[in-house]
TORKOL-4160 file (C-alpha; in steps of 0.2 Angstrom, whole numbers, padded with zeros to 4 digits, m for minus):
329
<pt num="1" X="0401" Y="m0148" Z="0458"/>
<pt num="2" X="0416" Y="m0141" Z="0449"/>
<pt num="3" X="0414" Y="m0131" Z="0433"/>
<pt num="4" X="0429" Y="m0130" Z="0421"/>
<pt num="5" X="0427" Y="m0115" Z="0408"/>
<pt num="6" X="0437" Y="m0116" Z="0393"/>
<pt num="7" X="0439" Y="m0105" Z="0378"/>
<pt num="8" X="0437" Y="m0114" Z="0361"/>
<pt num="9" X="0443" Y="m0105" Z="0345"/>
<pt num="10" X="0432" Y="m0110" Z="0331"/>
<pt num="11" X="0440" Y="m0107" Z="0314"/>
<pt num="12" X="0428" Y="m0101" Z="0301"/>
<pt num="13" X="0427" Y="m0111" Z="0285"/>
<pt num="14" X="0428" Y="m0095" Z="0275"/>
<pt num="15" X="0429" Y="m0077" Z="0280"/>
<pt num="16" X="0418" Y="m0069" Z="0266"/>
<pt num="17" X="0409" Y="m0072" Z="0250"/>
<pt num="18" X="0418" Y="m0081" Z="0236"/>
<pt num="19" X="0417" Y="m0067" Z="0224"/>
<pt num="20" X="0426" Y="m0056" Z="0237"/>
<pt num="21" X="0439" Y="m0069" Z="0241"/>
<pt num="22" X="0443" Y="m0071" Z="0223"/>
<pt num="23" X="0448" Y="m0053" Z="0222"/>
<pt num="24" X="0455" Y="m0049" Z="0239"/>
<pt num="25" X="0459" Y="m0066" Z="0246"/>
<pt num="26" X="0450" Y="m0076" Z="0259"/>
<pt num="27" X="0450" Y="m0064" Z="0274"/>
<pt num="28" X="0438" Y="m0053" Z="0283"/>
<pt num="29" X="0431" Y="m0040" Z="0271"/>
<pt num="30" X="0423" Y="m0023" Z="0274"/>
<pt num="31" X="0405" Y="m0020" Z="0272"/>
<pt num="32" X="0409" Y="m0008" Z="0258"/>
<pt num="33" X="0418" Y="m0022" Z="0249"/>
<pt num="34" X="0405" Y="m0035" Z="0251"/>
<pt num="35" X="0391" Y="m0023" Z="0245"/>
<pt num="36" X="0401" Y="m0016" Z="0230"/>
<pt num="37" X="0413" Y="m0028" Z="0221"/>
<pt num="38" X="0408" Y="m0040" Z="0207"/>
<pt num="39" X="0389" Y="m0038" Z="0210"/>
<pt num="40" X="0386" Y="m0032" Z="0192"/>
<pt num="41" X="0377" Y="m0045" Z="0182"/>
<pt num="42" X="0387" Y="m0051" Z="0167"/>
<pt num="43" X="0377" Y="m0065" Z="0159"/>
<pt num="44" X="0360" Y="m0074" Z="0160"/>
<pt num="45" X="0350" Y="m0059" Z="0154"/>
<pt num="46" X="0332" Y="m0063" Z="0151"/>
<pt num="47" X="0331" Y="m0052" Z="0136"/>
<pt num="48" X="0339" Y="m0038" Z="0126"/>
<pt num="49" X="0332" Y="m0020" Z="0127"/>
<pt num="50" X="0320" Y="m0019" Z="0113"/>
<pt num="51" X="0325" Y="m0001" Z="0110"/>
<pt num="52" X="0343" Y="m0006" Z="0108"/>
<pt num="53" X="0344" Y="m0025" Z="0103"/>
<pt num="54" X="0362" Y="m0024" Z="0099"/>
<pt num="55" X="0367" Y="m0021" Z="0117"/>
<pt num="56" X="0364" Y="m0031" Z="0133"/>
<pt num="57" X="0355" Y="m0023" Z="0148"/>
<pt num="58" X="0371" Y="m0020" Z="0156"/>
<pt num="59" X="0384" Y="m0017" Z="0143"/>
<pt num="60" X="0402" Y="m0010" Z="0143"/>
<pt num="61" X="0399" Y="m0003" Z="0126"/>
<pt num="62" X="0386" Y="0010" Z="0133"/>
<pt num="63" X="0401" Y="0022" Z="0135"/>
<pt num="64" X="0416" Y="0026" Z="0124"/>
<pt num="65" X="0427" Y="0025" Z="0140"/>
<pt num="66" X="0436" Y="0008" Z="0141"/>
<pt num="67" X="0442" Y="0000" Z="0157"/>
<pt num="68" X="0451" Y="m0016" Z="0161"/>
<pt num="69" X="0442" Y="m0017" Z="0177"/>
<pt num="70" X="0427" Y="m0006" Z="0180"/>
<pt num="71" X="0429" Y="m0009" Z="0199"/>
<pt num="72" X="0444" Y="0001" Z="0199"/>
<pt num="73" X="0432" Y="0016" Z="0200"/>
<pt num="74" X="0430" Y="0014" Z="0219"/>
<pt num="75" X="0423" Y="0027" Z="0231"/>
<pt num="76" X="0436" Y="0035" Z="0242"/>
<pt num="77" X="0422" Y="0038" Z="0255"/>
<pt num="78" X="0418" Y="0019" Z="0254"/>
<pt num="79" X="0399" Y="0023" Z="0254"/>
<pt num="80" X="0387" Y="0008" Z="0254"/>
<pt num="81" X="0369" Y="0011" Z="0258"/>
<pt num="82" X="0370" Y="0010" Z="0277"/>
<pt num="83" X="0385" Y="0022" Z="0278"/>
<pt num="84" X="0378" Y="0034" Z="0266"/>
<pt num="85" X="0361" Y="0035" Z="0275"/>
<pt num="86" X="0369" Y="0038" Z="0292"/>
<pt num="87" X="0380" Y="0052" Z="0285"/>
<pt num="88" X="0366" Y="0061" Z="0276"/>
<pt num="89" X="0355" Y="0058" Z="0292"/>
<pt num="90" X="0367" Y="0068" Z="0302"/>
<pt num="91" X="0369" Y="0082" Z="0289"/>
<pt num="92" X="0350" Y="0083" Z="0288"/>
<pt num="93" X="0348" Y="0085" Z="0307"/>
<pt num="94" X="0361" Y="0099" Z="0306"/>
<pt num="95" X="0353" Y="0108" Z="0291"/>
<pt num="96" X="0335" Y="0106" Z="0299"/>
<pt num="97" X="0342" Y="0114" Z="0315"/>
<pt num="98" X="0348" Y="0129" Z="0305"/>
<pt num="99" X="0331" Y="0131" Z="0297"/>
<pt num="100" X="0322" Y="0129" Z="0313"/>
<pt num="101" X="0333" Y="0142" Z="0322"/>
<pt num="102" X="0330" Y="0155" Z="0307"/>
<pt num="103" X="0311" Y="0153" Z="0308"/>
<pt num="104" X="0310" Y="0152" Z="0327"/>
<pt num="105" X="0320" Y="0168" Z="0330"/>
<pt num="106" X="0313" Y="0178" Z="0315"/>
<pt num="107" X="0330" Y="0180" Z="0307"/>
<pt num="108" X="0323" Y="0182" Z="0290"/>
<pt num="109" X="0317" Y="0199" Z="0295"/>
<pt num="110" X="0335" Y="0204" Z="0298"/>
<pt num="111" X="0341" Y="0200" Z="0280"/>
<pt num="112" X="0343" Y="0216" Z="0269"/>
<pt num="113" X="0330" Y="0217" Z="0256"/>
<pt num="114" X="0342" Y="0217" Z="0242"/>
<pt num="115" X="0351" Y="0201" Z="0248"/>
<pt num="116" X="0334" Y="0192" Z="0250"/>
<pt num="117" X="0329" Y="0196" Z="0232"/>
<pt num="118" X="0347" Y="0191" Z="0226"/>
<pt num="119" X="0344" Y="0174" Z="0234"/>
<pt num="120" X="0327" Y="0172" Z="0227"/>
<pt num="121" X="0334" Y="0177" Z="0209"/>
<pt num="122" X="0349" Y="0166" Z="0209"/>
<pt num="123" X="0347" Y="0152" Z="0222"/>
<pt num="124" X="0329" Y="0146" Z="0220"/>
<pt num="125" X="0329" Y="0144" Z="0201"/>
<pt num="126" X="0344" Y="0132" Z="0204"/>
<pt num="127" X="0331" Y="0119" Z="0210"/>
<pt num="128" X="0328" Y="0115" Z="0192"/>
<pt num="129" X="0346" Y="0113" Z="0188"/>
<pt num="130" X="0347" Y="0101" Z="0203"/>
<pt num="131" X="0332" Y="0091" Z="0196"/>
<pt num="132" X="0342" Y="0089" Z="0179"/>
<pt num="133" X="0357" Y="0083" Z="0189"/>
<pt num="134" X="0346" Y="0070" Z="0198"/>
<pt num="135" X="0340" Y="0063" Z="0182"/>
<pt num="136" X="0357" Y="0063" Z="0174"/>
<pt num="137" X="0364" Y="0053" Z="0189"/>
<pt num="138" X="0349" Y="0041" Z="0189"/>
<pt num="139" X="0353" Y="0038" Z="0171"/>
<pt num="140" X="0371" Y="0034" Z="0175"/>
<pt num="141" X="0365" Y="0022" Z="0189"/>
<pt num="142" X="0354" Y="0013" Z="0177"/>
<pt num="143" X="0365" Y="0011" Z="0162"/>
<pt num="144" X="0383" Y="0012" Z="0170"/>
<pt num="145" X="0394" Y="m0003" Z="0172"/>
<pt num="146" X="0400" Y="m0009" Z="0188"/>
<pt num="147" X="0393" Y="m0007" Z="0205"/>
<pt num="148" X="0408" Y="0003" Z="0211"/>
<pt num="149" X="0402" Y="0018" Z="0200"/>
<pt num="150" X="0383" Y="0015" Z="0198"/>
<pt num="151" X="0380" Y="0013" Z="0217"/>
<pt num="152" X="0387" Y="0031" Z="0222"/>
<pt num="153" X="0379" Y="0038" Z="0206"/>
<pt num="154" X="0362" Y="0034" Z="0213"/>
<pt num="155" X="0367" Y="0041" Z="0230"/>
<pt num="156" X="0373" Y="0057" Z="0220"/>
<pt num="157" X="0356" Y="0058" Z="0212"/>
<pt num="158" X="0346" Y="0057" Z="0228"/>
<pt num="159" X="0358" Y="0070" Z="0235"/>
<pt num="160" X="0354" Y="0082" Z="0221"/>
<pt num="161" X="0335" Y="0079" Z="0225"/>
<pt num="162" X="0339" Y="0084" Z="0243"/>
<pt num="163" X="0348" Y="0100" Z="0237"/>
<pt num="164" X="0333" Y="0104" Z="0226"/>
<pt num="165" X="0322" Y="0102" Z="0242"/>
<pt num="166" X="0333" Y="0114" Z="0252"/>
<pt num="167" X="0333" Y="0127" Z="0238"/>
<pt num="168" X="0314" Y="0125" Z="0238"/>
<pt num="169" X="0313" Y="0127" Z="0257"/>
<pt num="170" X="0324" Y="0143" Z="0255"/>
<pt num="171" X="0311" Y="0150" Z="0244"/>
<pt num="172" X="0297" Y="0146" Z="0255"/>
<pt num="173" X="0306" Y="0154" Z="0270"/>
<pt num="174" X="0311" Y="0170" Z="0261"/>
<pt num="175" X="0295" Y="0173" Z="0252"/>
<pt num="176" X="0282" Y="0159" Z="0253"/>
<pt num="177" X="0275" Y="0148" Z="0239"/>
<pt num="178" X="0275" Y="0163" Z="0227"/>
<pt num="179" X="0294" Y="0162" Z="0227"/>
<pt num="180" X="0293" Y="0145" Z="0219"/>
<pt num="181" X="0281" Y="0151" Z="0205"/>
<pt num="182" X="0292" Y="0166" Z="0202"/>
<pt num="183" X="0307" Y="0154" Z="0201"/>
<pt num="184" X="0299" Y="0143" Z="0188"/>
<pt num="185" X="0293" Y="0157" Z="0177"/>
<pt num="186" X="0311" Y="0164" Z="0178"/>
<pt num="187" X="0318" Y="0147" Z="0173"/>
<pt num="188" X="0306" Y="0146" Z="0158"/>
<pt num="189" X="0306" Y="0163" Z="0152"/>
<pt num="190" X="0319" Y="0175" Z="0159"/>
<pt num="191" X="0334" Y="0178" Z="0148"/>
<pt num="192" X="0345" Y="0176" Z="0164"/>
<pt num="193" X="0342" Y="0157" Z="0164"/>
<pt num="194" X="0340" Y="0152" Z="0146"/>
<pt num="195" X="0358" Y="0148" Z="0143"/>
<pt num="196" X="0358" Y="0137" Z="0159"/>
<pt num="197" X="0342" Y="0129" Z="0154"/>
<pt num="198" X="0348" Y="0125" Z="0137"/>
<pt num="199" X="0363" Y="0116" Z="0144"/>
<pt num="200" X="0354" Y="0106" Z="0156"/>
<pt num="201" X="0341" Y="0100" Z="0143"/>
<pt num="202" X="0355" Y="0096" Z="0131"/>
<pt num="203" X="0364" Y="0085" Z="0144"/>
<pt num="204" X="0347" Y="0076" Z="0147"/>
<pt num="205" X="0348" Y="0068" Z="0130"/>
<pt num="206" X="0366" Y="0062" Z="0130"/>
<pt num="207" X="0367" Y="0043" Z="0129"/>
<pt num="208" X="0385" Y="0040" Z="0134"/>
<pt num="209" X="0384" Y="0038" Z="0153"/>
<pt num="210" X="0402" Y="0043" Z="0157"/>
<pt num="211" X="0400" Y="0058" Z="0146"/>
<pt num="212" X="0386" Y="0064" Z="0157"/>
<pt num="213" X="0397" Y="0060" Z="0172"/>
<pt num="214" X="0410" Y="0072" Z="0165"/>
<pt num="215" X="0397" Y="0085" Z="0159"/>
<pt num="216" X="0387" Y="0085" Z="0175"/>
<pt num="217" X="0397" Y="0080" Z="0190"/>
<pt num="218" X="0414" Y="0087" Z="0185"/>
<pt num="219" X="0410" Y="0102" Z="0174"/>
<pt num="220" X="0393" Y="0109" Z="0179"/>
<pt num="221" X="0395" Y="0106" Z="0198"/>
<pt num="222" X="0414" Y="0110" Z="0197"/>
<pt num="223" X="0410" Y="0127" Z="0191"/>
<pt num="224" X="0393" Y="0131" Z="0198"/>
<pt num="225" X="0395" Y="0126" Z="0216"/>
<pt num="226" X="0411" Y="0136" Z="0220"/>
<pt num="227" X="0402" Y="0151" Z="0212"/>
<pt num="228" X="0386" Y="0150" Z="0222"/>
<pt num="229" X="0390" Y="0141" Z="0238"/>
<pt num="230" X="0408" Y="0148" Z="0241"/>
<pt num="231" X="0410" Y="0166" Z="0233"/>
<pt num="232" X="0391" Y="0171" Z="0234"/>
<pt num="233" X="0390" Y="0163" Z="0251"/>
<pt num="234" X="0404" Y="0174" Z="0257"/>
<pt num="235" X="0394" Y="0189" Z="0250"/>
<pt num="236" X="0379" Y="0185" Z="0260"/>
<pt num="237" X="0389" Y="0183" Z="0276"/>
<pt num="238" X="0398" Y="0199" Z="0273"/>
<pt num="239" X="0383" Y="0210" Z="0270"/>
<pt num="240" X="0371" Y="0204" Z="0283"/>
<pt num="241" X="0364" Y="0188" Z="0275"/>
<pt num="242" X="0371" Y="0176" Z="0287"/>
<pt num="243" X="0354" Y="0167" Z="0288"/>
<pt num="244" X="0355" Y="0163" Z="0270"/>
<pt num="245" X="0372" Y="0155" Z="0272"/>
<pt num="246" X="0365" Y="0145" Z="0286"/>
<pt num="247" X="0352" Y="0138" Z="0275"/>
<pt num="248" X="0365" Y="0133" Z="0262"/>
<pt num="249" X="0376" Y="0124" Z="0274"/>
<pt num="250" X="0372" Y="0106" Z="0267"/>
<pt num="251" X="0377" Y="0112" Z="0249"/>
<pt num="252" X="0394" Y="0119" Z="0255"/>
<pt num="253" X="0398" Y="0103" Z="0265"/>
<pt num="254" X="0391" Y="0091" Z="0252"/>
<pt num="255" X="0401" Y="0099" Z="0237"/>
<pt num="256" X="0418" Y="0097" Z="0246"/>
<pt num="257" X="0414" Y="0079" Z="0250"/>
<pt num="258" X="0407" Y="0073" Z="0233"/>
<pt num="259" X="0421" Y="0083" Z="0224"/>
<pt num="260" X="0434" Y="0070" Z="0231"/>
<pt num="261" X="0423" Y="0056" Z="0224"/>
<pt num="262" X="0421" Y="0064" Z="0207"/>
<pt num="263" X="0440" Y="0068" Z="0206"/>
<pt num="264" X="0444" Y="0050" Z="0210"/>
<pt num="265" X="0434" Y="0043" Z="0196"/>
<pt num="266" X="0440" Y="0055" Z="0183"/>
<pt num="267" X="0458" Y="0052" Z="0188"/>
<pt num="268" X="0457" Y="0033" Z="0187"/>
<pt num="269" X="0448" Y="0033" Z="0171"/>
<pt num="270" X="0460" Y="0046" Z="0163"/>
<pt num="271" X="0475" Y="0036" Z="0169"/>
<pt num="272" X="0469" Y="0020" Z="0162"/>
<pt num="273" X="0475" Y="0024" Z="0144"/>
<pt num="274" X="0480" Y="0038" Z="0133"/>
<pt num="275" X="0463" Y="0036" Z="0123"/>
<pt num="276" X="0453" Y="0038" Z="0139"/>
<pt num="277" X="0463" Y="0054" Z="0143"/>
<pt num="278" X="0460" Y="0062" Z="0126"/>
<pt num="279" X="0442" Y="0057" Z="0126"/>
<pt num="280" X="0438" Y="0064" Z="0144"/>
<pt num="281" X="0448" Y="0080" Z="0140"/>
<pt num="282" X="0438" Y="0082" Z="0124"/>
<pt num="283" X="0422" Y="0081" Z="0134"/>
<pt num="284" X="0429" Y="0093" Z="0147"/>
<pt num="285" X="0432" Y="0106" Z="0133"/>
<pt num="286" X="0415" Y="0102" Z="0125"/>
<pt num="287" X="0405" Y="0106" Z="0141"/>
<pt num="288" X="0416" Y="0119" Z="0149"/>
<pt num="289" X="0412" Y="0132" Z="0136"/>
<pt num="290" X="0393" Y="0131" Z="0137"/>
<pt num="291" X="0393" Y="0131" Z="0156"/>
<pt num="292" X="0404" Y="0146" Z="0157"/>
<pt num="293" X="0393" Y="0155" Z="0145"/>
<pt num="294" X="0378" Y="0150" Z="0156"/>
<pt num="295" X="0386" Y="0157" Z="0171"/>
<pt num="296" X="0390" Y="0174" Z="0164"/>
<pt num="297" X="0372" Y="0181" Z="0167"/>
<pt num="298" X="0370" Y="0172" Z="0183"/>
<pt num="299" X="0387" Y="0179" Z="0190"/>
<pt num="300" X="0382" Y="0197" Z="0184"/>
<pt num="301" X="0366" Y="0196" Z="0194"/>
<pt num="302" X="0375" Y="0189" Z="0209"/>
<pt num="303" X="0391" Y="0200" Z="0209"/>
<pt num="304" X="0388" Y="0215" Z="0198"/>
<pt num="305" X="0404" Y="0224" Z="0194"/>
<pt num="306" X="0414" Y="0210" Z="0201"/>
<pt num="307" X="0406" Y="0197" Z="0191"/>
<pt num="308" X="0420" Y="0195" Z="0178"/>
<pt num="309" X="0434" Y="0194" Z="0191"/>
<pt num="310" X="0425" Y="0181" Z="0202"/>
<pt num="311" X="0420" Y="0170" Z="0187"/>
<pt num="312" X="0438" Y="0171" Z="0181"/>
<pt num="313" X="0445" Y="0165" Z="0198"/>
<pt num="314" X="0432" Y="0151" Z="0199"/>
<pt num="315" X="0437" Y="0146" Z="0181"/>
<pt num="316" X="0456" Y="0146" Z="0186"/>
<pt num="317" X="0453" Y="0135" Z="0201"/>
<pt num="318" X="0443" Y="0123" Z="0191"/>
<pt num="319" X="0456" Y="0122" Z="0177"/>
<pt num="320" X="0470" Y="0119" Z="0190"/>
<pt num="321" X="0459" Y="0105" Z="0197"/>
<pt num="322" X="0457" Y="0097" Z="0180"/>
<pt num="323" X="0475" Y="0098" Z="0177"/>
<pt num="324" X="0479" Y="0088" Z="0193"/>
<pt num="325" X="0468" Y="0075" Z="0187"/>
<pt num="326" X="0478" Y="0073" Z="0171"/>
<pt num="327" X="0466" Y="0081" Z="0159"/>
<pt num="328" X="0470" Y="0094" Z="0146"/>
<pt num="329" X="0460" Y="0110" Z="0147"/>
């Protein structure tokens, strides 16, 4: 018996979903496109919010920022759930290996006492700031408009929860459970932390979700992360606290990655219209001042006599970053 094998090309009736085809054409789409674009519900709502009957559940009017197409705020990382979990899983494995190495080899005992206390005083209380960031980004995900921006916001919220857990773990490694109680007492009562606590709690009650995006993801993170996980990290490494730097590895890598996403959103929104540019610039100026005020006592504890120059350098870098985004500082 003779068998004749042939290759038959079957032309698909369509390459992707209708909503994606309307936007990009009927061609194969990426998973990011299929999991992001035009998913936001726009009609057939069951009820209006009882606490805000003048608005729909998902309403463009929940922010003063106006966009012709909210899906212009795309994620340059192209994170959908699968890609995000894979990326974070790899980073978690790397971070866990650092903690395991530090504990298995007793590297904590090699950290100078003054550096250990500095980490307990400055880094561990920041877990409360991270919790506020988690709540803020969760709010953006709940009340924002367009999956392109709300999807990465919920990822960002969970990333902040991860940072809070790593800071908690640092406290446990350095000084046990007592370190967490001391950090909470400092957050609630110490003069060092009250300006930062005031700012975090003020942001928690802001209703405009894009304003929170500017206050939290651009200003607070843009000034705090370089100060703590760049400049202070260098101090730890130079003075014998390399083990502390190893434990903050995730924060350093994460801040670089997510900063590109934040910049992309701000740049596109500000370039949409002169009104958006003025509005976002006003928010920038509004929140820049209290964040810098809150960082003064923290930087003084971290850098001593060099605090003013370090904070000035961080501020200059942040201002240059905002200017590149088209904002007026």
